[in-house]
Structures are given as C-alpha cells and as structure tokens.
C-alpha positions in Angstrom: 0.2 0.4 -0.1 3.2 2.8 0.9 4.6 1.4 -2.6 0.9 2.7 -3.7 1.2 6.0 -2.4 4.3 6.5 -2.9 3.8 6.2 -6.7 0.7 8.3 -6.9 2.6 11.5 -5.1 5.4 11.1 -7.8 2.7 11.0 -10.7 1.0 13.9 -9.1 4.4 15.6 -8.8 5.2 14.8 -12.5 2.1 16.2 -13.4 2.4 19.5 -11.6 6.0 20.0 -13.3 4.2 19.2 -16.6 1.2 21.7 -15.8 3.8 24.2 -14.9 6.1 24.0 -18.1 3.4 23.5 -20.6 0.8 26.2 -21.3 -1.4 23.9 -22.8 -2.0 21.3 -20.1 -4.3 23.4 -17.8 -5.3 22.7 -14.0 -7.8 25.3 -12.7 -8.9 25.4 -9.2 -10.6 27.7 -6.8 -7.8 27.7 -4.9 -4.5 26.1 -3.9 -6.5 23.1 -2.0 -8.7 22.4 -4.4 -6.1 22.5 -7.5 -3.6 19.8 -5.0 -7.2 17.6 -4.3 -7.8 18.0 -8.4 -3.7 16.9 -9.5 -4.3 13.8 -7.1 -7.3 12.8 -8.8 -5.6 13.2 -12.1 -2.8 10.9 -10.5 -4.5 8.1 -9.6 -6.6 8.2 -13.2 -2.8 8.5 -14.9 -1.9 5.5 -12.6 -4.6 3.3 -13.5 -4.6 4.2 -16.8 -0.9 3.5 -17.1 -1.9 -0.4 -14.9 -4.7 -0.9 -17.1 -4.8 0.0 -20.7 -0.7 0.5 -21.6 0.3 -3.0 -21.2 -2.4 -4.0 -23.9 -1.5 -0.8 -26.3 2.4 -2.2 -25.9 1.0 -5.9 -26.4 -0.3 -5.1 -29.7 2.3 -2.6 -30.7 5.3 -4.6 -30.5 6.1 -4.8 -34.0 5.9 -1.0 -33.9 8.4 -1.0 -30.6 10.8 -3.2 -32.6 10.6 -1.5 -35.8 11.2 2.0 -34.2 13.4 0.9 -31.6 11.6 1.6 -28.6 10.4 5.6 -30.2 6.8 4.2 -29.9 7.1 4.6 -26.3 6.9 8.3 -26.6 3.6 8.3 -28.8 2.0 5.7 -26.5 2.7 7.9 -23.3 1.0 10.7 -25.1 -1.5 8.8 -25.6 -2.3 8.0 -22.2 -1.9 11.2 -20.9 -4.8 12.4 -23.6 -6.9 9.5 -22.3 -6.4 10.2 -18.9 -7.5 14.0 -19.9 -10.6 12.6 -21.4 -11.3 10.8 -18.5 -10.7 13.8 -16.1 -12.8 15.9 -18.3 -15.6 13.2 -18.3 -15.2 13.3 -14.1 -15.8 16.7 -14.0 -12.1 17.4 -12.9 -10.6 20.6 -14.3 -7.5 19.3 -16.0 -7.0 19.4 -20.0 -4.3 18.3 -22.4 -4.8 20.6 -25.8 -3.3 18.3 -28.7 -1.4 15.4 -29.8 2.5 17.4 -29.8 1.3 18.8 -26.1 0.8 15.2 -24.9 4.0 14.1 -26.5 6.0 17.0 -24.7 3.9 15.8 -21.0 4.7 12.6 -21.5 7.9 13.1 -21.9 8.3 15.6 -19.1 6.1 13.0 -16.6 8.5 10.3 -17.4 11.3 12.2 -17.0 10.3 13.7 -13.5 8.5 10.9 -12.3 12.0 8.5 -12.8 14.0 10.8 -10.7 10.9 11.2 -7.9 10.5 7.4 -8.0 14.8 6.8 -7.9 14.2 9.9 -4.7 11.5 8.8 -2.7 11.1 5.1 -1.1 9.4 2.7 -2.6 9.7 -0.7 -0.2 6.1 -1.8 0.9 
C-alpha cells in the first residue's frame, strides 16, 4: 500500500511539473487546496490508465517497438496522457491537455520527473 501511495505522489508531482512548464496543459481550481486535490485525483486516473490500458497497447504495438527501436513509447505515453485528460473531463475535473504534440512533450516531462522522483522517494512496502 505504501508503494502505491508513493507512486501516486510521484505521478502528482510529475503532472504538476508538466502543468507548470507547458501552457497547453491546464489545471484550474478555486484554491490551492482544490488544485492539489484535483492533481491527486488526476494522478490516480493516470496511474490506473497506465496500469490497465498501457500494457494492452504495448502488446498490440510490439512490432512497432521493434521497428522504431522503442520510440513508439513516446506516442503511447502521449496517448495515455490524452486518455487521462479525457477521463478527467468526463469526471468533471479541471485538467486538460490540448493537442497531441503537447501530450508528447507532457508525456516526456512526466516520464523524466516521475523517474527522478521514484529514485529519490522510498519504494518499499
């Protein structure tokens, strides 16, 4: 359970950095507390999307992984971020990613920041 909480916090931090750096990824709220709550909920959605959908997509696109030497991962990460934005919209959360190329850059930022945070944060259960 502790590992799940740490990964969710790391995802929330990575999403916050992406929102801060990219203008076309937006997170709005009435107060800082509401923005943090929204960010944590979006991080949970992002974690679920990556846990449930991403492995299926990776298996289905395995030949493209070989053909592109793994660069298709950038596209898959962008699609997972766009899917998270869509789910957030359906759940009436104030998180939005505008456009595919913004999602590619956002996915790259989230991957790097999440990796760095997971290195620093403890991961034992």
